[in-house]
C-alpha positions as CSV (number, residue, x, y, z in Angstrom):
1,X,90.5,96.7,75.6
2,X,86.6,96.8,77.3
3,X,85.0,100.2,77.8
4,X,83.7,101.2,81.1
5,X,80.3,101.6,79.5
6,X,80.2,98.4,78.1
7,X,81.4,96.8,81.6
8,X,78.7,98.8,83.0
9,X,76.0,97.9,80.5
10,X,76.7,94.1,81.7
11,X,76.2,94.5,85.3
12,X,72.9,92.9,86.3
13,X,70.7,94.8,88.7
14,X,68.7,92.4,89.4
15,X,70.9,90.2,90.6
16,X,69.9,88.1,93.8
17,X,71.7,89.6,97.2
18,X,74.0,85.9,97.7
19,X,75.2,86.3,94.2
20,X,76.2,90.1,94.4
21,X,77.8,88.9,97.9
22,X,79.6,86.2,96.9
23,X,81.0,88.7,94.2
24,X,82.1,91.0,96.5
25,X,83.7,88.3,98.9
26,X,85.3,86.9,95.7
27,X,86.7,90.4,95.1
28,X,88.5,90.2,98.5
29,X,90.7,87.3,97.4
30,X,89.6,84.9,100.5
31,X,92.3,82.3,99.7
32,X,95.1,84.7,99.7
33,X,93.5,86.7,102.8
34,X,93.7,83.2,104.1
35,X,97.3,82.9,103.9
36,X,98.0,86.3,104.7
37,X,96.4,85.3,108.5
38,X,97.9,82.4,108.6
39,X,101.2,83.7,108.4
40,X,100.3,86.9,110.5
41,X,99.7,84.6,113.6
42,X,102.6,82.6,113.3
43,X,104.5,85.8,113.7
44,X,102.3,86.8,116.8
45,X,103.0,82.9,118.1
46,X,106.4,83.0,117.9
47,X,106.7,86.6,119.1
48,X,105.1,85.7,122.3
49,X,107.4,85.1,125.1
50,X,104.5,83.9,127.6
51,X,101.1,83.2,127.4
52,X,99.5,84.4,123.8
53,X,97.4,87.7,124.3
54,X,94.2,86.8,122.8
55,X,92.8,90.0,122.6
56,X,95.8,91.6,121.0
57,X,96.1,88.6,118.1
58,X,92.3,89.0,117.3
59,X,92.7,92.7,117.2
60,X,95.7,92.1,114.7
61,X,94.3,89.4,112.7
62,X,90.8,91.4,112.4
63,X,92.8,94.1,111.0
64,X,94.8,92.6,108.8
65,X,92.1,90.4,107.3
66,X,90.4,93.8,106.5
67,X,93.4,95.3,105.3
68,X,94.3,92.0,103.5
69,X,90.8,91.9,101.8
70,X,90.9,95.9,101.0
71,X,94.3,95.5,99.1
72,X,93.2,92.1,97.1
73,X,90.0,94.3,96.1
74,X,92.1,97.2,95.1
75,X,93.8,95.0,93.3
76,X,91.2,93.7,91.4
77,X,90.1,97.1,90.5
78,X,93.4,98.2,89.2
79,X,93.8,95.0,87.0
80,X,90.3,94.9,85.7
81,X,91.2,95.5,82.2
82,X,94.6,93.3,81.9
83,X,92.2,90.5,84.0
84,X,89.6,90.6,80.9
85,X,92.2,89.9,78.3
86,X,92.8,86.7,80.4
87,X,91.0,83.2,80.1
88,X,91.7,82.2,83.4
89,X,90.8,85.6,85.1
90,X,88.1,87.2,82.4
91,X,85.4,85.8,84.8
92,X,85.8,87.6,88.0
93,X,83.3,89.9,89.0
94,X,85.0,92.9,87.3
95,X,86.1,92.1,84.0
96,X,83.0,90.0,83.9
97,X,81.1,93.1,84.4
98,X,78.9,92.2,87.8
99,X,80.7,94.6,90.0
100,X,80.9,97.9,88.8
101,X,84.4,99.4,88.9
102,X,83.0,102.6,91.0
103,X,81.4,100.2,93.5
104,X,84.1,98.4,93.7
105,X,86.9,101.0,94.2
106,X,84.6,102.3,97.3
107,X,84.6,99.0,98.6
108,X,88.2,98.4,98.3
109,X,89.2,101.5,99.6
110,X,86.7,101.3,102.4
111,X,88.0,97.8,103.6
112,X,91.9,99.3,103.5
113,X,91.1,102.5,105.4
114,X,89.1,100.7,108.2
115,X,92.0,98.1,108.3
116,X,94.5,100.9,108.6
117,X,92.7,102.5,111.2
118,X,92.0,99.2,113.0
119,X,95.9,99.0,113.5
120,X,96.4,102.1,114.3
121,X,93.9,102.2,117.2
122,X,93.5,98.5,118.3
123,X,97.3,97.3,117.6
124,X,100.4,99.5,117.6
125,X,101.8,102.4,115.8
126,X,104.4,99.9,113.8
127,X,102.1,97.8,112.6
128,X,100.0,100.5,111.1
129,X,103.0,101.4,109.4
130,X,104.0,98.0,107.9
131,X,100.2,98.2,106.8
132,X,100.5,101.1,104.8
133,X,104.3,100.3,103.5
134,X,102.3,96.6,102.0
135,X,99.2,99.2,100.9
136,X,101.5,101.3,99.0
137,X,104.3,98.8,97.8
138,X,101.9,96.3,96.5
139,X,99.1,98.4,94.7
140,X,100.9,101.5,93.8
141,X,104.3,99.6,93.5
142,X,104.3,96.1,92.4
143,X,100.6,96.3,90.7
144,X,101.7,99.0,88.0
145,X,105.4,97.5,87.3
146,X,103.8,94.3,86.3
147,X,102.9,95.4,82.5
148,X,106.6,97.0,82.5
149,X,109.0,94.7,84.1
150,X,109.8,91.2,85.0
151,X,111.4,92.5,88.2
152,X,107.8,93.1,89.5
153,X,107.8,89.8,90.5
154,X,110.5,90.3,93.1
155,X,109.1,93.5,94.1
156,X,105.8,92.3,94.6
157,X,107.2,89.4,96.9
158,X,108.7,92.5,99.7
159,X,105.0,93.5,100.4
160,X,103.7,89.5,100.1
161,X,106.2,88.4,102.9
162,X,105.1,91.3,105.5
163,X,102.4,89.1,107.1
164,X,105.1,87.6,109.8
165,X,106.6,90.6,110.3
166,X,103.1,92.5,111.0
167,X,102.4,89.8,113.6
168,X,105.7,90.2,115.4
169,X,105.4,93.4,115.5
170,X,102.3,94.0,116.8
171,X,103.2,92.1,120.2
172,X,106.8,93.2,120.6
173,X,106.4,96.8,118.7
174,X,109.6,95.9,117.3
175,X,110.9,93.7,114.2
176,X,114.2,91.8,115.1
177,X,116.0,89.0,113.6
178,X,113.9,86.3,114.3
179,X,111.3,88.2,112.6
180,X,113.2,88.9,109.7
181,X,113.7,85.5,109.5
182,X,110.1,84.4,109.0
183,X,109.8,87.3,106.4
184,X,112.4,85.4,104.6
185,X,111.2,82.2,104.4
186,X,108.2,84.0,103.4
187,X,109.7,86.0,100.6
188,X,111.6,82.9,98.8
189,X,108.6,80.3,99.0
190,X,106.9,83.2,97.0
191,X,108.9,82.6,94.1
192,X,108.7,78.6,93.0
193,X,105.1,79.6,93.4
194,X,104.3,82.3,91.4
195,X,106.6,81.0,88.3
196,X,104.6,77.9,88.8
197,X,101.9,80.1,87.9
198,X,103.3,82.1,85.4
199,X,104.9,79.2,83.5
200,X,101.8,77.5,83.4
201,X,99.6,80.5,82.3
202,X,102.5,82.0,80.1
203,X,100.4,82.7,77.2
204,X,97.6,84.2,79.3
205,X,100.3,86.5,80.8
206,X,101.3,87.3,77.0
207,X,98.0,88.3,75.4
208,X,97.2,90.7,78.3
209,X,100.5,92.2,78.5
210,X,101.8,91.1,81.8
211,X,105.6,90.3,81.7
212,X,106.0,87.9,83.5
213,X,109.8,86.4,83.1
214,X,108.2,83.7,81.0
215,X,106.5,85.6,78.6
216,X,109.7,87.9,77.9
217,X,111.7,84.9,77.6
218,X,110.1,81.7,76.7
219,X,112.7,79.4,76.9
220,X,112.3,79.2,80.4
221,X,115.8,79.5,81.3
222,X,115.6,82.3,83.6
223,X,112.6,81.1,85.0
224,X,114.1,78.2,86.2
225,X,117.0,79.6,87.5
226,X,115.0,81.5,89.9
227,X,112.9,79.0,90.9
228,X,116.2,76.6,92.0
229,X,118.2,79.4,93.6
230,X,115.2,80.6,95.9
231,X,114.4,77.0,96.5
232,X,118.4,76.2,97.3
233,X,117.7,78.6,99.6
234,X,115.0,78.6,101.5
235,X,116.6,75.0,102.8
236,X,118.9,76.6,105.1
237,X,116.5,80.1,106.1
238,X,113.5,77.6,106.8
239,X,116.1,75.7,109.5
240,X,117.3,79.2,110.9
241,X,114.3,79.4,113.5
242,X,116.1,76.4,115.3
243,X,119.5,78.0,115.7
244,X,118.1,81.1,116.7
245,X,116.4,79.6,119.2
246,X,112.8,80.3,118.3
247,X,111.8,76.8,118.5
248,X,112.9,73.0,119.9
249,X,115.9,71.8,117.8
250,X,114.6,68.8,116.3
251,X,112.0,71.5,114.2
252,X,115.6,71.8,111.6
253,X,114.9,68.4,110.5
254,X,110.9,68.7,109.1
255,X,112.0,72.3,108.2
256,X,115.2,70.4,106.1
257,X,112.8,67.8,104.3
258,X,109.8,69.8,103.3
259,X,112.2,72.5,102.0
260,X,114.5,70.0,100.1
261,X,111.1,67.8,98.7
262,X,109.7,71.8,97.3
263,X,113.3,72.0,95.6
264,X,113.0,68.5,93.9
265,X,110.0,69.6,92.6
266,X,111.8,72.3,90.9
267,X,114.2,70.5,89.9
268,X,111.8,68.3,88.2
269,X,110.1,71.3,86.1
270,X,113.6,72.4,85.5
271,X,114.2,68.7,83.7
272,X,110.7,68.6,81.7
273,X,109.5,72.4,81.6
274,X,106.3,70.5,81.0
275,X,103.2,72.5,82.4
276,X,102.4,69.1,84.2
277,X,105.2,69.8,85.9
278,X,104.5,73.3,86.8
279,X,101.2,72.4,88.1
280,X,103.0,69.7,90.4
281,X,105.0,72.4,91.7
282,X,102.3,74.7,92.4
283,X,100.4,71.9,94.4
284,X,103.9,71.2,96.2
285,X,104.0,75.4,97.1
286,X,100.1,75.0,98.7
287,X,101.3,72.4,101.0
288,X,104.5,73.3,102.0
289,X,103.9,76.8,103.9
290,X,101.0,74.9,106.1
291,X,103.1,72.3,106.7
292,X,106.2,74.3,107.7
293,X,103.7,76.2,109.9
294,X,101.9,73.2,111.3
295,X,105.9,71.9,112.7
296,X,106.6,75.8,113.6
297,X,103.8,75.7,116.0
298,X,104.3,71.9,117.2
299,X,108.0,72.9,118.0
300,X,107.3,76.2,119.8
301,X,104.7,74.7,122.2
């Protein structure tokens, strides 16, 4: 474990402004923010009963971006010591000592508070409540549990699936069955995605004391079971928007094909158990969600 004094000593006071900005940009986890915004805008788009209210959508996206960036930065602040023990995360700004812990906490808190206030003032009370719930569940329940139980993955999937709910609530000020279907799709999608990462980096997670399922059960049987079961359940749920009349009936066909393909990559990992196949499953997960959203977008037009 690295002491605060050691970390502070490595902070370069002479770093150039572009380098400093790049580190704070990385603290916000921009790739995750992009995924969150993509899911939020889909919630908005499918909730709209007429022309899309551009001002409301932009306010929602800006508030969500601030909140997601703050939540991601706060997560990195919480995990700075475990990140330092993992090869793939040791180069992040905090464990590498390029950003001070106190500065990162102030930055994360400022972004989070700004996002919540924006939701409350610029969107509506329900979206604000969902935002608060996400921050609490992700940073104060899921993150501390990662070193205590493998159930943290399932617990973390709940706040991870909130963005489409938030987008729906922003436009309709309620969350009906259709919104929960979008929540469920994103919820189930996360299991193959995150377990593929956990399988690839299980030694790293074990070194950091993070109790991911592949760490506490090296055989991988339970991990594969989680991947396959969530993949199977995702097939009918991904088709549900067509059955509920949210989109055109033809959407069910590409939804089925995409979800069946996603499951096929999980089954390949089940047969081989190789890190290479886990990497292929991860790639499939990264492609799956944007493609599914694309078909939802076209089918709703």
